[in-house]
N, C-alpha and C positions, 0 to 999 in steps of 0.2 A: 191748357194743362200748366201746372206750376212745376217748378223744380226747386227742391229744397236742398241746401248743403248745410250740414251740421259740423260744428267745430266746438271742442273743449278747449278754452283758452287759458283757464286758470283754476286753482282750487284754494281753498283756505280752510282754516279751523274756525268755527263759529264760538267766539268767546262768550256770547250771550245766550246760547242755548241752553234747555233746562237739563239736557243729557249730551254726551259726546256726539259731535255732529261734524261732518264734513260738508262744505259747500262747494259744488263745482259750478264754474262759470260757463255757460253754453251760448254759443252765437249761432243764431239760424238766419241764413241768407236765402233769399228767393231771387234766382237768376235770370228770369224771363221778364221781369217788370210786372208781373201779376200782383196786384194788391192782396193781402192775406187778412181775412177777416178774423182770424183766430185759429188755434190748434189745440185739439185735445189730444195731448202728447203722452206717450209712454216711452220711458227710457230704462232699458235693462242694462245693468252695469255688470260685467263679468271681468275676472282676473285672469291673466293669461300667464301662468307661473313659468312656462317654458321660455318666456321671452326675456329673462335676465339671468345673470350669473349669481352663484351662491358661494360664500365662504365656506370653509369645512365646518365652522360653528354653526352657521345657518343651516347647512345640509343636515347636521345632527338634529337641529331642533325642529325641522319639518319632516324628519323621517317617519314620525306618526302618521302623517298625511300621505306620504309618496314613498314610503320604503327607502331603500338604499340607493344611492346615486345611479348606479348601473341600471336600475329598473325605471328610471323616470321617464324614458321615451315611451313606456306603456302606461305608467301610472299617473304622471303629472299632466292632468286634463284641466281645461277651463273651469274656473269656479264661480258659481253664481253668488254676486255680492249683495245686490239690491234690485228692485223694481220700483220706479218712481212714476207716479201719473201727476200731471200738472197741466194747468190751462195756460196757454200763451195768448197774450193779447193781440189785437189787430196791428199790423205793421206793413209797411212798404220797404223794399230793399233788405234791410236785416234788422234784427232785433238781439239784444243781449239779455240774459236772465239767469237767475241763481236757481240751483238745483240742490236743496239741502238733503242730505243722506244721513240718518242716524246711525250710530256705531254701537256695537256691543262688546263687552269684555267678557262674554260668557264663553269658557273654554271648551263647552260642548259644541259650539258652533265652529265650523272648520276655518272660516275666513279669520276669525279672531285669534285662532291657534297659529294660523299662517302669518297674519301680521306680526304677532309677538315674536315669532321666530327670526324676523329680519333684523338686521343691525343697521343698515343704512342703504344708499342706493335708492332706487325707484321701483315702484309697483306697476307693472303694465296692466292698463285697463282697455278693454274695448266696450264701447257703448252703443248698444243696438237701439234703434228708434222704430216705433210704429205709432199709429194713431190715425186721426181724422183731421183734415185740414178744411176749413171754411174759406171758400173763394169769394171775394168781393167783386162781381162782374157788372159794373155799372148799375149799382143798386140792387141787384138780384144776387141771392145767396146759393151757392152750389157747394157739394162737398166733394173730396178726394180722399182716398186711403193713401197714407205714407208707405211707399214701397218698402218691403222687408229687408231690401239690401242696404238701406240707408244707415250708416254707423260712422263712428269716429273713434280714434284711439288717444289715449292720454296716459302718460307716465307720472303717477303720483309719488312725490317724495315720501321715503318712509317716515322722515323726520316730522312731516306734516301729520301723518296719522298719530305719532307719538304725542305731538303737540296737543292735538284734539283730546287725546285720553288723559294726558297730564293736567289738563284744565279742570278736570273733573276728579281724576284719580291719581294724584301725583305720586310716582314711584310706588304704585300699587297695582294689583291684578285680582280678579274675582274668580272664585271656584264655586260651582253649584254642588251641593252634597244633599243626599237624602236626609230626611228628619232624624231618623234613627242613627245615622253616621254622626250628624251634629250633636246628637245627644250623648253618644259615645265620647265624642271629642270634648264636649262640655265637662262632663264627669271626670275625664283624664285630667283637664285643666284645672279644675276645681281641687282634685286630689293632690296635685304638686303645687298648688297655690301660684300658678303662673298667671302673671298680670295681663299678657296680651295673647293674641292668636299667633302672632309670629314667633313667640317664645314657645308657644305649644308645638307648632310644627317643627321648630328646631329641636325640641326635646324628643319628638318622634324620630326624627332623622338620625339623632345621635344613638338612639335605642336600637334602630334598624342597622346602623353601622358597626354598633358592639356585638350584635347577635351573629 
C-alpha cells in the first residue's frame, strides 16, 4: 500500500497563457518508499469564505452572494472553484508539478463576483484529491484508488488573482448582456454620440441619479 501526502506550496499568475490563468504548485510525496508508476489525478478546488475576515467595504460587495453579515453563519458556504484532471509522471519519494487553473471574469459566475469584491488579504482554499495511483512493484503494475480524505489547504493572495486578471484585462471588468439589451445600449450610445462604453454607462448612471 502506498501513502500519498499532498501539499500546495505556491501559486503564480501565468504571464504567457492565452487567457487569465493561475498556476498552483503541487507537491506529492509517497511516505512508505513505494515507487509510483504514475497517477491519474483529479483536484477539486473549493473556496472557504468563512475562513477570512472582511472589511465593511468587502462585506457590502459580497452581500449579493451571502446577504448581510449577521446571516453569514448560514449563508456563507464553501464555493466550488474548479476541477482539474492531470497525469502525474512516475516518481519515487516526491514530485512537484504545476496545476494550471483558467479564470473567468464573468460576473454571472459566483466566484468571479466573490474575487472582485475582495480588496486584499488571502483567499482560503481547500484542494480535494481523488483518482487512481499506478504502483510499480518489481516490474508488475497494480492500481490503487486515492482515498477521498486526501486534501490540502492553501491561502491565495488576493493580489495574485488581481495580477492574473490585469495581465489580460488591466483596470477592466466584463459584463454579460442579452443581445436585445446590448442593442438598446448601442442605440442609446449612438443617439448621444458617446465614444466609449464607459461613458455610456456613466451617462445612464447620471440619468438614474437625476430621476
